[in-house]
C-alpha positions, 0 to 999 in steps of 0.5 A, spaced: 525 459 489 524 461 496 517 458 499 512 463 499 510 465 507 506 470 505 500 472 501 500 479 499 493 482 496 494 489 492 488 493 491 490 497 485 486 504 485 487 509 480 480 512 476 485 515 470 489 510 468 490 512 461 494 518 465 498 514 469 505 513 468 507 510 474 501 506 478 499 502 472 506 499 471 507 498 479 500 494 478 503 490 472 510 488 476 506 486 482 502 481 477 509 478 476 511 477 483 509 469 485 505 470 491 502 477 490 494 478 487 492 484 484 485 487 484 484 493 480 478 496 484 476 501 479 476 495 473 472 490 478 467 495 481 466 501 475 460 503 479 463 503 486 458 497 488 463 493 492 461 486 493 463 485 501 463 478 501 468 477 496 472 482 499 472 479 505 474 473 503 480 476 499 482 479 506 482 472 509 486 468 504 491 473 504 496 476 510 498 482 507 494 488 505 497 493 500 493 499 497 496 502 491 494 508 489 496 516 487 496 520 493 489 524 492 488 530 497 492 527 502 488 521 502 486 515 497 482 515 491 475 514 493 474 507 491 479 505 497 475 509 502 468 506 499 472 499 500 474 501 507 467 503 509 463 497 506 468 491 507 472 493 514 465 492 518 464 491 525 464 483 527 469 482 522 475 487 521 474 490 529 469 490 535 466 484 538 468 478 534 471 482 529 478 479 529 479 476 521 485 481 520 489 480 527 496 479 525 496 481 518 500 487 515 498 493 512 501 498 508 500 504 502 504 504 496 503 511 493 505 516 488 505 523 490 506 529 486 510 534 490 517 533 492 519 529 499 521 536 502 514 539 501 511 533 506 515 537 512 512 542 517 516 547 514 514 545 507 508 546 502 504 541 505 505 542 512 505 535 515 509 529 514 506 524 509 506 519 514 502 524 519 497 525 513 496 518 513 494 517 520 487 514 519 490 509 515 495 507 520 489 507 526 485 503 521 490 497 522 491 499 529 483 498 531 483 492 526 489 488 529 494 489 524 501 491 523 502 498 520 508 499 515 510 506 513 508 508 506 512 506 499 513 512 496 515 515 489 515 523 490 515 528 485 511 523 480 509 527 475 517 529 473 519 521 474 519 519 467 523 525 464 527 524 470 529 517 468 527 515 475 521 510 474 525 504 472 529 504 479 523 505 483 519 499 479 525 495 481 525 497 488 517 495 488 519 488 486 524 488 491 520 489 496 514 485 494 518 479 494 521 480 501 514 481 503 512 474 500 518 471 503 518 474 510 525 477 509 522 484 512 525 486 519 518 489 522 522 492 528 526 496 523 520 499 519 515 501 524 518 508 526 521 510 519 517 515 515 517 511 509 519 504 507 524 507 501 529 510 506 530 503 510 529 498 505 536 496 505 537 495 511 530 492 513 530 486 508 534 480 511 538 475 507 538 479 501 
């Protein structure tokens, strides 16, 4: 087995897991990958009472941060915003002395109800998905992290009946393994709209 080069922290956020057809399975797949730590935020903090010191320690101990979530109103579920507001504080994540996250990598793995065509200037949602996630990209920049485009499953509500979930989970596992073992060509990825379309050419050595 290839050595672990990057420890990956996956923050899983889904407030209605009993209705999840994809995200719950993605969290379970991530738990199987050596080098990946999965935290179910809604299970750990049902009252949104985030333990800042615990979360900051987790960030220090990992090289890559991943938000795993459904796309809710063009953003993340509420607990991820609460987590950002409390954990990424001045003096830790940014500002004077706030260098704890410098050099780390950050991206979002998400499911979207709309088809890919809806996330274009001429589409139903009027903006590309990466543009809608600009606040996360700017957060990464402010905190000195490398931002990667999102890993996305579009038309997630139809994915089960269309038989697309298994292939998506396989690609997700492949991505996580590539991240853990340092096999991603970051230069190839940075300008992409999503990780999905460039993953095959961006993974080095298989």
